[in-house]
C-alpha positions in Angstrom: -2.0 -12.4 17.1 -4.2 -13.2 14.1 -5.3 -16.7 13.5 -7.7 -18.5 11.2 -10.5 -20.8 12.0 -13.2 -22.5 10.0 -16.8 -21.8 10.7 -17.1 -25.4 12.0 -14.2 -25.0 14.4 -15.5 -21.7 15.6 -18.9 -23.3 16.4 -17.3 -26.2 18.2 -14.8 -23.9 20.3 -16.7 -20.7 20.7 -16.1 -20.3 24.4 -12.3 -20.9 24.0 -12.1 -18.5 21.0 -14.1 -15.7 22.9 -11.6 -16.1 25.8 -8.7 -15.7 23.4 -10.1 -12.6 21.9 -11.2 -11.1 25.2 -8.2 -11.9 27.4 -5.3 -12.3 25.0 -6.5 -9.6 22.5 -6.2 -12.1 19.6 -8.1 -11.8 16.4 -9.6 -14.7 14.6 -10.4 -14.7 10.9 -13.3 -17.1 10.2 -13.2 -18.9 6.9 -15.8 -20.8 5.0 -14.8 -23.0 2.1 -11.3 -21.6 2.5 -12.3 -18.0 2.0 -12.3 -15.3 4.8 -15.9 -14.4 5.6 -15.7 -12.7 9.0 -13.4 -11.7 11.9 -13.8 -12.1 15.7 -12.1 -9.1 17.3 -12.2 -7.6 20.8 -14.9 -5.0 21.4 -12.3 -2.2 21.9 -10.7 -2.8 18.5 -14.1 -3.1 16.8 -15.1 0.3 18.3 -11.9 1.9 17.0 -12.6 0.4 13.5 -16.1 1.9 13.6 -14.8 5.3 14.6 -12.3 5.2 11.8 -14.9 4.1 9.3 -17.2 7.0 10.4 -14.2 9.6 10.0 -13.4 8.0 6.6 -17.0 8.3 5.5 -17.2 11.9 6.6 -14.0 12.7 4.8 -15.2 11.1 1.5 -18.5 13.0 1.8 -16.6 16.3 2.2 -14.3 15.5 -0.7 -17.3 14.6 -2.9 -19.1 17.9 -2.1 -15.9 19.9 -2.5 -15.2 18.5 -5.9 -18.9 18.4 -7.2 -18.9 19.4 -10.8 -15.2 18.9 -11.3 -14.1 16.3 -13.9 -12.8 13.1 -12.1 -9.3 13.4 -13.6 -8.9 17.0 -12.5 -10.2 16.2 -9.0 -8.0 13.1 -8.7 -4.9 15.2 -9.8 -5.8 18.0 -7.3 -6.1 15.4 -4.5 -2.8 13.8 -5.4 -1.1 17.2 -5.4 -2.5 18.0 -1.9 -1.4 14.6 -0.6 2.1 15.0 -1.9 2.3 18.4 -0.4 1.1 17.1 3.0 3.7 14.2 2.8 6.5 16.7 2.1 5.4 19.0 4.9 5.1 16.0 7.3 8.5 14.7 6.3 10.1 18.1 6.8 8.5 18.4 10.3 9.7 14.9 11.2 13.2 15.7 10.0 13.3 18.9 11.9 12.3 17.0 15.1 14.8 14.2 14.4 12.2 11.5 13.7 13.6 11.1 10.2 17.1 11.4 8.9 18.0 14.3 6.7 17.1 13.7 3.1 20.1 13.5 0.8 19.4 14.0 -2.9 19.7 10.8 -5.0 22.6 10.7 -7.4 21.6 11.0 -11.0 22.5 7.9 -12.9 25.3 8.2 -15.4 24.1 8.6 -18.9 24.4 5.5 -21.0 27.0 5.8 -23.7 26.6 3.9 -27.0 29.8 3.4 -29.0 29.9 5.3 -32.3 31.7 2.6 -34.1 33.3 -0.8 -33.4 34.6 -1.2 -29.8 38.3 -1.7 -29.5 39.2 -5.3 -28.9 36.2 -6.7 -30.6 35.9 -7.7 -34.2 32.9 -6.9 -36.2 30.9 -9.9 -37.5 30.9 -10.3 -41.2 27.5 -9.8 -42.8 25.8 -13.0 -43.9 24.4 -13.3 -47.3 21.0 -14.9 -48.0 22.3 -16.9 -50.8 24.0 -19.4 -48.5 20.7 -20.4 -46.8 
């Protein structure tokens, strides 16, 4: 569970909050002047976050080196195409294993028709002249 606590409350109840984090696996967002400034999380979660950050940093470094000299728009478009392809392949694999229902194509919306002339049952409004204003 994630709870919020002010810095003053944290200072006054540090032992209790450490126990909540350590034994109940709670997380506490610490606020100062109503704004979140830090979080108190258990050590195992913090280690997972650090490993994920390291993997993310390594991936962004590889992407930056791989797209060095490529205009930003072209690089971003290539990354988006690769991500879309990976999403499609993952979805296909999940559907094949039964983790996702089969994809049914969405029905195309019916084209909107605009009447060529007055619609039956409705009378056309007479044109107003500017002279009467």
